[in-house]
C-alpha positions in Angstrom: 9.9 39.4 -276.8 12.3 42.3 -276.9 16.0 41.8 -276.6 17.9 45.0 -275.8 21.7 45.6 -275.8 23.1 48.4 -273.8 26.6 50.0 -274.0 27.6 52.1 -271.1 31.0 53.6 -270.8 32.1 53.4 -267.2 33.4 57.0 -267.1 30.0 58.2 -268.1 27.8 56.1 -265.8 26.4 59.1 -264.0 25.7 61.1 -267.2 24.0 58.1 -268.9 21.8 57.5 -265.9 20.8 61.1 -265.6 19.9 61.4 -269.3 17.2 59.6 -271.3 18.0 56.0 -271.7 19.4 55.3 -275.2 19.6 51.7 -276.2 22.4 50.9 -278.8 24.2 47.9 -280.1 27.4 47.2 -278.3 28.8 44.5 -280.4 27.5 40.9 -280.7 27.5 39.1 -277.4 28.7 35.5 -277.2 26.0 33.0 -278.0 24.3 32.0 -274.8 23.3 28.4 -275.5 22.6 26.6 -272.2 24.4 28.6 -269.4 25.9 26.8 -266.4 23.6 27.2 -263.4 24.9 28.7 -260.2 23.0 27.8 -257.1 23.1 31.2 -255.4 21.8 34.6 -256.3 24.0 37.3 -257.7 25.3 40.2 -255.7 23.3 43.3 -256.7 23.4 46.9 -255.4 21.0 48.1 -254.2 19.5 44.9 -252.9 15.8 44.7 -253.9 15.5 40.9 -253.7 12.5 39.6 -251.7 10.9 43.0 -251.3 7.3 43.9 -251.7 7.2 46.8 -254.1 4.4 49.2 -255.1 2.8 48.7 -258.5 3.6 52.3 -259.3 7.2 52.5 -258.2 10.0 53.7 -260.5 12.4 51.2 -262.1 14.6 49.4 -259.5 17.9 50.0 -261.3 20.9 48.2 -260.0 24.5 47.2 -260.4 25.6 43.6 -260.8 28.5 43.1 -258.4 29.9 40.1 -260.3 33.0 40.5 -262.5 32.3 39.7 -266.1 32.8 40.8 -269.7 29.1 40.5 -270.6 25.9 40.8 -268.7 22.4 39.6 -269.5 19.4 40.5 -267.3 15.8 39.2 -267.8 12.9 40.6 -265.8 9.7 38.6 -266.3 6.3 37.7 -264.8 3.2 35.6 -265.5 1.7 38.4 -267.6 3.2 41.0 -270.0 6.3 41.1 -272.1 9.6 40.4 -270.4 12.4 42.9 -270.3 15.8 41.7 -271.5 19.0 43.7 -271.3 22.3 42.6 -272.6 25.5 44.6 -272.4 29.1 45.0 -271.3 28.3 47.2 -268.3 27.2 45.9 -264.9 25.0 49.0 -264.5 21.4 48.0 -265.3 19.0 50.8 -266.2 15.5 49.5 -266.8 13.4 51.3 -269.4 10.6 53.1 -267.7 7.8 52.3 -270.1 8.4 48.6 -270.2 8.8 48.5 -266.4 5.5 50.3 -265.9 3.7 47.9 -268.2 5.1 44.9 -266.5 4.2 46.1 -263.0 0.7 47.2 -264.1 0.0 43.7 -265.5 1.1 41.9 -262.4 -0.5 43.6 -259.4 -0.6 41.1 -256.6 1.8 38.8 -258.5 5.5 38.2 -258.7 8.4 39.4 -260.8 11.5 37.4 -261.3 14.9 38.8 -262.1 17.4 36.5 -263.7 21.1 37.5 -264.2 23.6 35.8 -266.4 27.3 36.7 -266.8 29.9 35.8 -269.4 33.7 35.5 -268.9 36.2 34.1 -271.3 37.2 31.5 -268.7 33.8 30.3 -267.7 31.5 31.1 -270.5 27.9 32.0 -269.7 26.7 31.4 -266.1 23.1 31.8 -264.8 22.6 32.8 -261.2 19.6 31.7 -259.1 16.7 34.0 -259.9 15.6 36.8 -257.6 12.0 37.5 -256.9 9.9 40.7 -256.1 6.3 40.7 -255.0 4.1 43.4 -256.6 1.6 44.8 -254.1 -2.0 45.5 -255.0 -2.0 48.8 -253.2 -0.1 51.8 -254.6 2.1 54.1 -252.7 1.4 57.9 -252.6 3.2 59.1 -255.7 5.5 61.7 -254.2 7.7 62.1 -251.1 8.8 65.5 -249.7 11.9 65.3 -247.6 14.8 67.4 -246.2 18.3 67.2 -247.6 21.3 68.4 -245.6 24.9 67.8 -244.6 25.7 65.2 -242.0 26.9 68.0 -239.7 25.1 71.3 -239.7 27.0 73.5 -237.4 26.5 76.1 -240.0 23.2 76.2 -242.0 24.5 75.3 -245.4 23.1 73.2 -248.3 19.8 72.6 -246.5 16.8 72.1 -248.7 13.2 70.8 -248.8 12.8 68.6 -252.0 10.1 66.6 -253.6 10.6 63.5 -255.5 8.2 61.5 -257.7 8.2 57.8 -256.7 6.7 56.8 -260.1 9.7 58.1 -262.0 12.8 60.1 -261.1 11.4 63.7 -261.4 12.7 65.9 -258.5 12.3 69.6 -257.7 13.4 71.9 -254.9 10.7 73.5 -252.8 13.0 75.7 -250.8 16.8 75.8 -250.5 18.4 77.7 -247.5 20.8 79.5 -249.8 18.0 81.1 -251.6 17.3 83.4 -248.6 20.7 84.0 -247.1 21.6 80.6 -245.8 18.6 79.8 -243.7 17.2 76.5 -242.3 14.1 75.0 -243.9 13.1 72.2 -241.5 10.2 70.3 -240.2 7.2 70.0 -242.5 4.0 68.1 -242.7 0.8 67.8 -244.8 -2.9 67.6 -244.1 -4.1 64.0 -244.9 -1.2 63.4 -247.3 -2.5 66.2 -249.5 0.0 68.6 -251.0 -2.4 71.5 -251.1 -2.3 72.0 -247.3 1.2 72.2 -246.0 2.9 73.6 -242.9 6.7 74.0 -242.7 9.0 75.7 -240.3 11.5 78.2 -241.8 14.3 79.7 -239.8 16.1 82.7 -241.1 19.6 84.1 -240.9 20.3 86.6 -239.5 18.1 86.2 -236.4 15.3 88.7 -235.5 14.9 91.6 -235.4 16.6 91.6 -238.8 14.7 90.0 -241.7 13.8 87.4 -242.5 13.0 86.0 -239.1 11.1 83.0 -240.6 8.3 81.2 -238.7 5.7 78.5 -239.3 4.8 78.8 -243.0 1.3 77.7 -244.0 0.6 77.0 -247.7 -2.7 76.2 -249.4 -3.3 75.4 -253.1 0.2 76.2 -254.1 0.3 79.6 -252.3 1.8 80.8 -249.0 -1.2 82.0 -246.9 0.9 83.2 -244.0 4.2 82.9 -242.1 3.4 82.8 -238.4 5.6 83.8 -235.5 4.3 81.4 -232.9 6.3 82.9 -230.1 4.1 84.5 -227.4 4.1 85.3 -223.7 3.7 81.5 -223.2 7.2 80.8 -224.7 9.9 82.6 -226.5 10.7 79.4 -228.4 9.1 79.0 -231.9 7.2 76.0 -233.1 9.4 73.0 -233.9 7.8 69.6 -234.6 4.4 69.8 -236.2 1.2 67.7 -236.7 -2.1 68.6 -238.4 -5.3 68.0 -236.5 -7.5 65.7 -238.8 -10.1 68.5 -239.0 -7.6 70.8 -240.6 -8.5 73.5 -238.1 -5.4 73.3 -235.9 -1.7 72.3 -235.9 -0.1 70.9 -232.8 3.5 71.7 -232.2 6.4 71.4 -229.7 8.6 74.3 -228.6 12.1 72.8 -228.2 15.2 74.6 -226.9 17.9 72.2 -227.7 21.6 71.7 -227.0 23.9 69.7 -229.2 26.8 67.7 -227.8 29.7 66.4 -229.8 31.6 63.6 -228.1 35.2 62.5 -228.6 34.4 59.0 -227.4 31.4 56.7 -227.9 28.4 57.8 -229.8 29.6 60.9 -231.6 26.6 63.3 -231.2 23.7 64.0 -228.9 20.7 66.4 -229.1 19.2 67.3 -225.7 16.1 69.2 -224.8 16.9 72.1 -222.5 13.2 73.0 -222.5 10.2 71.7 -224.4 6.5 72.2 -224.2 3.4 71.6 -226.4 1.1 74.2 -228.0 -1.8 74.2 -230.5 -2.1 76.7 -233.3 -5.8 77.4 -234.2 -5.7 78.4 -237.8 -8.9 80.4 -238.2 -8.2 82.7 -235.2 -4.4 82.8 -235.6 -4.2 81.8 -231.9 -1.8 79.7 -229.8 -3.3 77.7 -227.0 -2.3 74.9 -224.7 -3.2 73.0 -221.5 -1.2 73.0 -218.3 -1.2 69.2 -218.6 1.0 69.3 -221.7 3.0 72.4 -220.8 4.4 71.4 -217.4 7.4 73.2 -215.9 8.8 70.0 -214.5 8.7 67.9 -217.7 9.8 68.0 -221.4 6.9 67.4 -223.8 7.6 66.8 -227.5 6.6 65.0 -230.8 2.8 65.0 -231.3 0.5 62.9 -233.4 -3.3 62.8 -233.7 -5.6 59.8 -233.8 -7.6 59.5 -237.1 -10.7 60.8 -235.4 -8.9 63.8 -233.9 -10.1 63.1 -230.4 -6.7 62.1 -228.9 -3.3 63.6 -229.0 -0.3 61.3 -228.5 3.0 62.8 -227.4 6.3 62.1 -225.7 7.2 63.3 -222.2 10.1 63.0 -219.8 11.1 64.5 -216.4 13.5 67.4 -216.5 17.0 66.4 -215.3 20.3 68.2 -214.9 22.0 68.4 -218.2 24.9 66.3 -217.1 22.5 63.4 -216.6 21.2 63.6 -220.2 21.9 59.9 -220.8 19.3 59.1 -218.1 16.6 61.0 -219.9 13.9 58.6 -221.2 10.6 59.7 -222.7 7.2 58.0 -222.0 4.5 57.7 -224.7 1.5 59.8 -223.5 -2.0 60.6 -224.7 -4.6 63.2 -223.8 -8.2 63.7 -225.0 -9.0 66.9 -226.9 -12.3 68.4 -228.3 -11.6 70.7 -231.2 -15.1 72.1 -231.2 -15.0 73.3 -227.6 -11.2 73.6 -227.4 -11.1 71.6 -224.2 -8.6 69.1 -222.9 -8.9 66.0 -220.8 -6.4 64.3 -218.4 -3.2 62.8 -219.7 -2.5 59.1 -219.5 0.7 57.1 -219.8 0.6 54.6 -222.6 4.2 53.2 -222.6 6.2 53.9 -219.5 10.0 54.1 -219.9 10.5 52.8 -216.4 9.0 49.5 -217.6 10.8 49.3 -221.0 14.1 50.9 -220.0 13.9 52.7 -223.3 13.0 56.2 -224.6 10.0 56.8 -227.0 10.1 59.3 -229.8 8.5 60.1 -233.2 5.0 58.6 -232.6 2.9 58.5 -235.9 -0.7 57.2 -236.1 -1.7 55.4 -239.3 -4.5 57.2 -241.3 -6.8 54.1 -240.9 -6.6 54.4 -237.1 -5.2 50.9 -236.5 -1.6 51.4 -235.8 0.8 53.7 -234.1 4.5 53.5 -235.2 7.2 55.0 -233.0 10.9 54.8 -232.2 12.6 53.6 -229.0 16.2 54.0 -228.1 18.4 53.7 -225.0 17.9 57.3 -224.1 17.0 60.8 -225.4 14.5 62.0 -227.9 16.5 62.4 -231.1 16.7 58.8 -232.6 18.6 60.0 -235.7 21.7 60.0 -233.6 21.0 56.9 -231.7 22.3 53.6 -233.3 20.1 51.8 -230.8 16.9 53.5 -232.2 14.5 50.9 -233.6 11.0 51.1 -235.1 8.1 49.7 -233.1 4.4 49.1 -234.0 1.5 49.4 -231.5 -2.0 48.0 -232.1 -4.1 51.0 -231.1 -7.0 48.8 -230.1 -5.1 46.4 -227.7 -2.2 48.7 -226.8 0.2 45.8 -227.5 3.5 46.8 -229.2 6.5 45.1 -230.7 9.7 45.9 -232.5 9.5 45.6 -236.3 11.4 42.9 -238.1 12.9 45.4 -240.5 15.2 47.1 -237.9 18.9 47.1 -238.4 21.9 47.7 -236.1 21.9 51.4 -237.1 19.6 54.3 -236.5 16.0 54.1 -237.8 14.0 57.4 -237.5 11.8 60.0 -239.2 9.0 57.7 -240.5 5.6 58.5 -242.0 2.6 56.7 -243.4 1.0 56.6 -246.9 -2.6 57.8 -247.1 -3.8 54.2 -247.5 -1.8 52.9 -244.4 -0.1 50.3 -246.5 3.3 51.9 -246.9 5.8 53.6 -244.7 8.9 55.7 -245.5 11.7 56.2 -243.0 15.3 57.4 -242.7 17.9 54.8 -241.9 21.7 54.7 -241.6 21.8 51.0 -242.2 23.8 51.3 -245.3 27.0 52.7 -243.8 26.2 54.0 -240.3 26.7 57.7 -241.3 24.4 58.8 -244.1 20.6 58.7 -243.5 18.8 57.4 -246.6 15.1 57.0 -247.3 13.7 53.4 -247.3 10.2 52.2 -248.3 8.4 49.2 -246.7 5.1 47.5 -247.2 2.9 47.1 -244.1 0.2 44.4 -244.5 -3.1 44.3 -242.8 -1.7 42.5 -239.7 0.8 45.3 -239.1 3.8 43.3 -240.4 6.4 45.5 -242.2 8.1 43.7 -245.0 11.7 44.0 -246.1 12.5 47.6 -246.9 14.2 48.9 -249.9 16.1 52.1 -250.5 14.6 54.9 -252.6 15.4 53.9 -256.2 17.6 56.3 -258.3 18.0 56.5 -262.0 21.7 56.1 -261.5 22.1 53.0 -259.2 25.5 54.2 -258.2 24.1 57.4 -256.7 24.4 56.5 -253.1 28.1 55.5 -253.5 29.2 59.1 -253.8 26.4 61.4 -252.6 27.4 63.2 -249.4 24.2 64.8 -248.2 21.7 63.0 -246.0 17.9 62.6 -246.4 15.4 62.8 -243.5 11.9 64.0 -242.5 10.1 62.2 -245.4 6.4 62.8 -245.9 4.4 60.9 -248.5 1.9 63.0 -250.5 -0.6 62.0 -253.2 0.5 64.5 -255.9 3.3 67.1 -256.4 3.4 70.2 -254.3 2.7 73.2 -256.5 4.5 75.7 -254.1 7.3 77.6 -255.9 10.5 78.6 -254.2 10.2 82.2 -255.4 6.8 82.5 -253.8 8.1 81.2 -250.5 11.0 83.7 -250.5 8.6 86.6 -251.3 6.4 85.5 -248.4 9.3 85.4 -246.0 10.0 89.1 -246.8 6.4 90.2 -247.0 5.0 92.3 -244.2 1.6 91.3 -245.3 2.3 87.5 -245.1 4.3 87.5 -241.9 1.9 87.6 -238.9 2.2 87.4 -235.1 0.1 84.7 -233.4 -2.1 85.8 -230.5 -2.1 83.9 -227.2 -5.4 82.4 -226.1 -6.5 84.6 -223.2 -7.6 81.6 -221.3 -4.0 80.3 -221.1 -2.2 81.0 -217.8 1.3 82.3 -218.5 4.0 80.9 -216.3 7.5 82.0 -215.7 10.1 80.1 -217.8 11.5 77.2 -215.9 15.2 77.7 -215.0 17.5 74.9 -216.3 18.4 72.4 -213.6 22.1 73.4 -213.9 24.3 75.6 -215.9 24.5 74.7 -219.7 25.9 76.2 -222.8 23.6 78.8 -224.5 24.8 77.7 -227.9 22.0 76.3 -230.0 21.7 75.1 -233.5 19.1 73.1 -235.4 19.7 69.4 -235.2 20.2 67.3 -238.3 20.4 63.6 -238.6 
């Protein structure tokens, strides 16, 4: 058994957590003997107690929120060598190698975390142990997400990052400041594979000056093209994206949005002024659609494909005057599609807002075809700004749906699945109501989501002072090889930037006039 003693100077907590962990003697701790037992668990931050964790997750470092002069932590399981840490600091940084060995030896088993504290008045006291369950199934090793300020009236400090979940390695894929203060935004991957990515990139200044940006396609670590998806069908570029399971097409919405900042009540709203759906056919560089998903009297947005690629799920709501935006509620819809013949069926309402009284957004089908996860809120289609937004799960065979037990009283949004359909990652403001953070949750074979835990950081005090938010997380199996310099070159490359053609079979309609006068000011929503 190893016994390690850690000295961490409080003024250097962040630096010590960011550097390689160095274990040194910090004086001789008081002899423990038989500690006095306390019948409740210690207060720890972050709270990982009772969670199901992946067998390949990075160490769950934490801070003991109990005042003491000395701390002793013991993490143990039925198999493998326990980890013991003794020191004067409440900041507990678990050694990566020992942690990996302990998790690897206990797949499907339990870990216990025992915390003891010493004070001059009370001597050693032992809190009730905490327990983690180690899942058999791994989580995809990387998450790609967007980082941005809480308010983005000006595109600033916006970036697409990737983070390794097995350790704390992190790199920038694209930062907006690298090409003049632009907005890298919605991104997604083909079958959780990093070698096929699509990402929207908006540039500053706007067209006709460069770089205009567009829908960027990357394959095998290289940008293959940057597509301007605006056609005679719509002057609005692609917004929210979803790969067809064949890899031959990308569905997208075309959203013209208005942001509202309120002095009373919920502080911010994002409203669709206009929104339709299109399909980008990769091989022919063509945009197509169906009149059924591009209606002048309705807003259509947020697409997801079933695992077999035969059905497109999306959200749809009737167009209302802007002043009635709090009455806007979206239904969950689906429509058949045949990729081989490029033909559409008739749409069908799956969940009607008139029955639930709630608005659907962010539908995502699980890769195994069993579940569809989505958000519902009191109104609107941007759940990141709705504290009422909760996560729901629908059985795709029976059509029955229910709210997940993991919801909080704050906004839950921007969720995605692991490739094995056993893990989800989502953005939640449950910690403080303002900053969206990434949370991971295990989904068992019955569709039950287990207690979520925040994305672990090497420095467990990280979230106490970090002022940027995290959203749009996508799980991928391995790191994205795309380099920021290659993306920037592509954005300014006449060869890489292409204009999509419109399917000649698509009937072009006149743009629908807004139901009433509204501000023309637009900016990309955050959350």
